[in-house]
C-alpha positions in Angstrom: 109.7 103.3 123.2 112.0 100.3 122.7 111.1 97.1 124.4 113.9 95.4 126.2 112.2 92.5 128.0 113.7 89.3 126.7 110.2 87.7 126.6 108.9 90.3 124.1 109.0 88.5 120.7 108.3 89.1 117.1 107.2 86.7 114.4 108.8 86.2 111.0 106.7 84.4 108.4 108.2 83.1 105.1 105.9 82.0 102.3 108.4 79.9 100.3 108.0 77.8 97.2 107.6 74.5 99.0 106.5 75.5 102.5 105.6 78.2 104.9 107.9 78.8 107.9 107.5 80.9 111.0 110.2 81.9 113.5 109.7 83.4 117.0 112.5 85.9 117.7 113.0 87.5 121.1 114.2 91.0 121.9 117.7 89.7 122.7 118.0 88.2 119.2 117.5 84.6 120.2 115.5 82.3 118.0 112.9 80.8 120.4 110.8 78.6 118.1 110.4 77.4 114.5 107.4 76.0 112.6 107.0 74.8 109.1 104.2 73.4 106.9 104.4 72.3 103.3 102.1 72.8 100.4 101.8 71.6 96.8 102.9 73.0 93.5 100.1 72.9 90.9 101.1 72.0 87.3 97.9 72.0 85.3 99.9 72.1 82.0 103.5 71.6 80.9 105.6 74.7 82.0 102.7 76.0 84.1 103.4 76.3 87.9 100.8 77.7 90.2 99.9 77.6 93.9 96.7 78.1 95.8 96.9 81.2 98.1 94.5 79.6 100.5 97.0 76.7 100.9 99.6 79.3 101.8 97.3 80.7 104.5 96.5 77.2 105.9 100.3 76.5 106.1 101.0 79.8 107.7 98.4 79.1 110.4 100.0 75.7 111.1 103.6 77.1 111.1 102.7 79.9 113.5 101.0 77.6 115.9 104.0 75.2 115.8 106.5 78.0 116.4 104.6 79.4 119.3 104.3 76.0 120.9 108.0 75.3 120.5 108.8 78.7 121.9 106.5 78.1 124.9 105.4 81.7 124.4 102.1 83.2 125.3 100.3 85.2 122.6 100.4 88.3 124.8 104.2 88.6 124.3 104.0 89.0 120.5 104.8 92.6 119.6 104.9 92.5 115.8 104.6 90.3 112.7 106.8 90.5 109.6 106.3 88.6 106.3 108.6 87.6 103.5 108.1 85.2 100.6 109.0 83.9 97.2 109.5 86.8 94.7 108.2 87.5 91.2 104.9 85.7 91.5 101.5 87.2 90.8 98.3 87.0 92.9 95.2 88.6 91.3 92.9 89.9 94.0 89.2 90.7 93.2 86.8 93.2 94.7 86.0 90.9 97.6 89.7 90.7 98.5 89.8 87.0 97.4 92.1 85.6 94.8 90.5 85.5 91.3 92.6 82.4 90.2 95.5 80.3 91.5 98.7 82.3 91.9 101.2 82.1 89.0 104.6 81.8 90.7 108.2 82.4 89.7 108.8 78.9 88.4 106.1 79.3 85.7 107.3 79.4 82.1 104.0 80.0 80.1 105.0 83.6 79.4 108.4 82.7 77.8 107.3 83.6 74.2 105.9 87.0 75.3 109.0 88.3 77.1 110.8 89.4 73.9 107.5 90.8 72.5 107.1 93.0 75.6 110.8 94.0 75.5 110.4 95.3 72.0 107.7 97.7 73.3 110.2 99.5 75.5 113.4 101.3 74.3 116.5 99.4 75.6 117.7 102.5 77.5 114.4 102.7 79.4 114.7 99.0 80.3 118.1 99.6 81.7 117.2 102.9 83.4 113.8 101.9 84.9 113.5 98.1 85.1 117.3 97.4 85.5 116.6 93.8 84.7 115.8 91.5 81.8 112.1 90.5 81.7 112.0 86.8 82.4 109.2 84.2 82.5 107.6 84.0 86.0 108.1 87.8 86.7 104.8 89.4 87.5 105.1 91.7 84.5 105.5 88.7 82.1 102.7 86.9 83.8 100.5 90.0 83.4 101.3 90.1 79.7 100.2 86.5 79.4 97.0 87.3 81.3 96.3 90.2 79.0 96.7 88.0 76.0 95.0 84.8 77.2 92.8 85.7 80.3 92.1 89.4 79.8 88.9 89.1 81.9 91.0 88.3 84.9 93.0 91.5 84.7 89.9 93.5 84.0 88.2 92.1 87.1 91.3 92.6 89.3 91.3 95.1 92.1 95.1 94.5 92.7 98.0 92.4 91.5 100.3 91.6 94.5 103.1 89.3 95.5 102.8 86.1 97.6 103.9 87.7 100.8 101.6 90.6 100.2 98.6 88.2 100.1 99.5 87.0 103.6 99.7 90.6 104.8 96.3 91.1 103.2 94.9 88.1 105.1 96.4 89.4 108.4 95.3 93.0 108.1 92.7 93.4 105.4 94.9 95.9 103.6 96.4 95.8 100.1 100.0 96.8 100.1 103.5 96.1 98.9 107.0 97.5 99.4 110.1 98.3 97.2 112.0 95.0 97.5 109.2 92.9 96.1 107.9 95.6 93.7 111.3 96.0 92.1 111.3 92.3 91.1 108.0 92.6 89.2 109.4 94.4 86.1 106.6 96.9 86.6 108.6 99.2 88.8 111.2 102.0 88.4 114.0 100.8 90.6 115.7 104.2 90.7 112.7 106.3 91.5 111.2 103.6 93.7 107.7 103.9 92.2 105.5 102.1 89.7 106.4 102.7 86.1 103.7 103.7 83.7 105.9 102.8 80.8 106.7 99.3 82.0 103.1 98.6 83.2 101.7 99.7 79.8 104.1 97.4 78.0 102.8 94.5 80.0 99.1 95.5 79.7 98.7 96.3 83.4 96.4 99.2 84.5 98.1 101.4 87.0 95.1 101.4 89.3 95.6 97.7 90.2 99.2 98.2 91.4 99.2 98.3 95.2 100.2 101.2 97.4 103.8 101.1 98.4 105.2 101.4 102.0 108.6 101.1 103.5 109.5 97.5 104.5 109.3 98.4 108.2 106.1 100.5 107.9 103.0 99.1 109.8 100.4 98.2 107.2 97.8 97.5 109.8 96.9 95.5 112.8 96.1 91.8 113.1 92.3 91.4 112.6 90.2 89.3 115.1 89.4 86.4 112.7 93.0 85.6 111.5 94.1 86.2 115.1 91.8 83.5 116.3 93.1 81.2 113.5 96.7 81.8 114.4 96.2 81.5 118.2 97.3 85.1 118.6 95.7 88.3 120.1 94.2 90.9 117.8 95.8 94.3 117.1 99.4 93.1 116.8 101.2 95.4 114.3 102.0 93.9 110.9 104.8 95.4 108.8 105.0 95.5 105.0 107.9 93.0 105.0 110.3 92.2 102.1 110.9 89.8 99.3 112.8 86.7 100.3 116.2 87.7 98.9 116.1 91.1 100.7 114.9 89.4 103.9 117.8 86.9 103.6 120.3 89.7 103.3 118.9 91.3 106.5 118.9 88.0 108.3 122.6 87.5 107.5 123.6 91.1 108.2 124.3 92.2 104.7 122.9 95.7 104.8 125.8 98.2 104.4 127.2 99.3 101.0 130.0 97.2 99.8 128.9 94.1 101.8 128.6 90.9 99.8 127.0 87.5 100.4 127.0 84.1 98.8 124.2 81.6 99.3 124.7 78.0 98.4 121.3 76.5 98.4 119.5 74.5 95.7 120.6 77.2 93.4 123.1 79.9 94.3 123.2 83.7 94.6 126.1 86.1 94.8 125.0 89.5 96.0 126.6 92.9 96.5 124.9 95.9 98.3 125.3 99.4 97.0 124.0 103.0 97.4 122.9 103.1 93.7 121.7 100.6 91.2 124.6 98.7 89.6 123.3 97.6 86.3 124.9 95.2 83.9 124.4 96.7 80.4 123.9 93.1 79.0 121.3 92.4 81.8 123.0 89.2 83.0 122.5 90.2 86.6 119.5 91.2 88.7 119.4 94.5 90.4 116.6 95.0 93.0 115.8 97.4 95.8 116.9 96.4 99.3 114.5 96.5 102.2 116.8 99.2 103.6 116.0 102.7 102.3 118.7 104.1 100.0 120.1 100.6 99.3 120.1 98.3 96.3 121.5 94.9 95.7 122.9 93.4 92.6 122.8 89.7 92.2 124.3 87.0 90.0 122.3 83.8 90.2 123.1 80.3 89.3 120.5 77.6 88.9 122.6 74.6 90.0 124.4 74.6 93.3 123.3 72.1 96.0 121.0 70.5 93.5 124.1 69.4 91.5 125.5 67.6 94.5 122.2 66.1 95.3 121.8 64.8 91.7 125.3 63.3 91.9 124.6 61.6 95.2 121.4 60.1 93.9 123.1 58.9 90.7 125.5 57.0 92.9 122.8 55.1 94.7 120.2 57.3 96.4 119.9 59.1 99.6 119.8 56.0 101.8 123.0 54.6 100.4 125.4 57.5 99.9 125.7 60.3 102.5 126.8 63.8 101.7 129.5 63.6 104.3 130.9 60.4 102.9 131.1 62.0 99.4 132.8 65.1 100.8 135.3 63.0 102.9 136.4 61.2 99.7 136.5 64.3 97.6 138.8 65.9 100.2 141.5 63.3 99.3 141.6 64.5 95.7 143.9 67.4 94.8 142.5 70.7 93.6 141.5 70.6 90.0 140.4 67.0 90.2 143.4 66.0 88.0 142.0 67.8 85.0 138.4 66.7 85.3 135.8 69.5 84.8 132.1 69.5 85.5 129.7 71.9 83.9 126.8 72.1 86.4 124.1 73.3 84.0 121.6 70.6 84.9 118.6 72.9 84.7 119.9 75.6 82.4 121.8 78.6 83.6 121.2 82.2 84.4 124.3 84.4 85.1 126.1 84.9 82.8 124.6 82.8 80.0 120.9 83.4 80.6 120.2 80.1 78.8 117.3 78.0 80.2 118.4 75.2 77.8 122.0 74.9 78.8 123.1 71.4 79.7 125.7 69.9 82.0 128.7 67.7 81.3 131.8 65.9 82.7 134.7 66.8 80.5 138.3 65.3 80.6 137.4 61.9 82.0 140.3 59.3 82.0 140.7 55.8 83.4 142.5 57.4 86.3 139.4 59.3 87.5 137.4 57.8 90.4 134.1 58.6 92.0 135.9 60.9 94.4 137.4 62.8 91.5 133.9 63.3 90.0 132.5 64.4 93.3 135.3 67.0 93.6 134.7 68.1 90.0 131.0 68.7 90.9 132.0 70.9 93.9 134.5 72.8 91.7 132.2 73.2 88.8 129.6 75.0 91.0 132.4 77.2 92.3 133.4 78.0 88.7 129.8 79.0 88.1 130.0 81.4 91.1 133.3 82.8 89.6 131.4 83.6 86.5 129.0 85.6 88.6 131.9 87.3 90.4 133.5 88.4 87.1 130.1 89.7 85.8 129.5 91.6 89.0 132.9 93.3 88.6 131.9 94.5 85.2 128.9 96.3 86.8 130.7 97.9 89.7 132.9 97.4 92.8 133.0 94.0 94.4 134.3 93.2 97.9 137.2 90.9 98.7 135.2 89.4 101.6 131.8 87.7 101.4 129.5 86.2 104.0 128.4 82.7 103.0 125.3 80.8 104.0 122.9 78.1 102.9 123.0 74.3 103.3 125.9 73.8 100.9 128.1 76.2 102.9 127.9 74.1 106.0 130.9 71.9 105.0 134.4 73.3 105.2 135.6 71.6 102.0 133.1 73.4 99.7 133.8 76.7 101.5 137.5 76.3 101.0 137.1 75.4 97.3 134.9 78.5 96.8 137.4 80.8 98.6 140.2 79.6 96.4 138.3 79.6 93.1 136.9 83.1 93.8 140.1 84.6 95.4 138.1 86.1 98.3 137.7 85.3 102.0 134.4 83.7 103.1 132.9 83.9 106.6 130.1 81.6 107.5 126.8 82.9 108.9 125.7 80.8 111.8 122.2 79.6 112.5 119.3 78.7 110.3 116.1 80.2 108.8 117.8 83.5 107.9 115.0 84.5 105.5 112.2 84.3 108.1 114.6 85.8 110.7 115.0 88.8 108.3 111.2 89.2 108.3 111.1 89.1 112.1 113.8 91.8 112.2 111.7 94.0 110.1 108.8 93.4 112.5 111.1 94.2 115.4 112.1 97.5 113.8 108.5 98.5 112.9 107.3 97.6 116.4 110.3 99.2 118.1 111.5 96.0 119.7 114.8 96.9 118.1 116.0 100.5 118.3 117.6 100.6 114.9 119.0 98.3 112.2 122.5 98.3 113.6 121.2 97.1 117.0 119.0 94.4 115.3 121.9 93.0 113.3 124.2 93.0 116.3 121.6 91.1 118.4 120.5 88.6 115.8 123.3 87.8 113.4 126.3 85.7 114.4 129.3 84.7 112.4 131.5 81.6 112.3 134.6 80.3 110.6 136.5 82.2 108.0 138.0 80.5 104.9 140.8 82.2 103.0 142.1 81.3 99.5 144.9 78.7 99.3 147.6 80.3 97.0 148.6 77.0 95.5 145.1 76.0 94.7 144.3 79.4 93.2 146.9 78.9 90.5 145.4 75.5 89.6 141.9 76.9 89.6 142.8 79.9 87.4 143.9 77.5 84.7 141.0 75.2 85.2 138.4 78.0 85.1 139.8 79.2 81.8 139.2 75.7 80.4 135.7 75.7 82.0 134.8 79.0 80.3 135.8 77.7 76.9 133.6 74.6 77.2 130.2 76.3 77.3 130.4 77.9 73.8 132.1 74.7 72.4 129.3 72.5 73.7 126.7 75.0 72.5 128.1 74.8 69.0 127.5 71.0 69.1 123.8 71.6 70.0 124.1 70.1 73.4 123.4 73.4 75.2 120.5 74.7 73.1 
């Protein structure tokens, strides 16, 4: 029976790369409380990035307690818990259900030299058909291949290899589990059949018996056990659902669930995503295609590594966060005409993914003259990121249909100037998604669906997701940007030939 009391709430927990967050969402779709607690990245060697799963749990405890205090909510009103988290990582669980070693997360690069080795073990058509993605360092499959090579005893002792959010579900319920959205990002999973792949697992050296049971994202894995309930300040026996990987949860939290819907996220990096009823695979594997948390849905994503981080870098170059505000930069840039009077910025400060898949790509300002000012350079940074998104759009169009309207969210999308530049560069309309913490909210929506706080997905989206301003392309700017983007595209191979992008 669906619960309609406004004071019935669900919790959404997000185990991110830098911190754990918790939101308290009520049955009317209102965010009642938010909590957050940070933890450290561990870098024991160059290119190694790990985290302590016990630190995740400690942060989750703090975040849940903060959120419940802010919500002024009694534990008796909590009807369900959903969990999301950073994708691709690997947590090795032993027979005692404790981690065998620190988790190796998505940022880790120790497996880089093994990715091509593993790919040669699988026919290219099988990679496209089953994995649907290029094997990249930090994916659980690549990490497992490294463990098989360097720490075989860890894999041999493992009872399960699970994702970060699945570890929190394990702590809550005592049950080992996963679900399609996170599993599809491991490179051990057949994204079409929605099951573990013996072929891919064998190529990575992973025994099938350590891959966790798979449930639907809204399925109840188990109930909250007494000891973690005491830690969290909650009552035992609250249903805990399987949850979703962070990108799928973000799509839910922004209402991007129906086929043909598209979203753009302007965060530290950026993602451009399209939802479909079948996997849309780029034959050159420049995109990622994963399972949505919604049954019968997939999403295809172009990803750029440098979005908000490019603007932050530029602000800090100009004098640091205490001297130059983002708003001051944007106000000045708004006075510069579209195209920054010929100045182009390549935003590849930390390499690039779609479409170049080059971790060694580098950035550049090109076309500088004595006429150009700080404001021109700021505008060029904003436009350069928009051109990177246009590359994603063009790559997505090669894989399948792309909408002419996208929802847009993330910190970088809060300012109207950047949204307007994006709309004109991409030639699509953009509608802002209001609110914050969309990823944790998506996890809470899954909890609400599993615990019947929401009747169905359509009702959950209608209650929770709210939309704001719409930006449409400026025809005059579009003409300028079409010419500028052609120059932008020509610069990457030219700079690579000089060795600056390798």
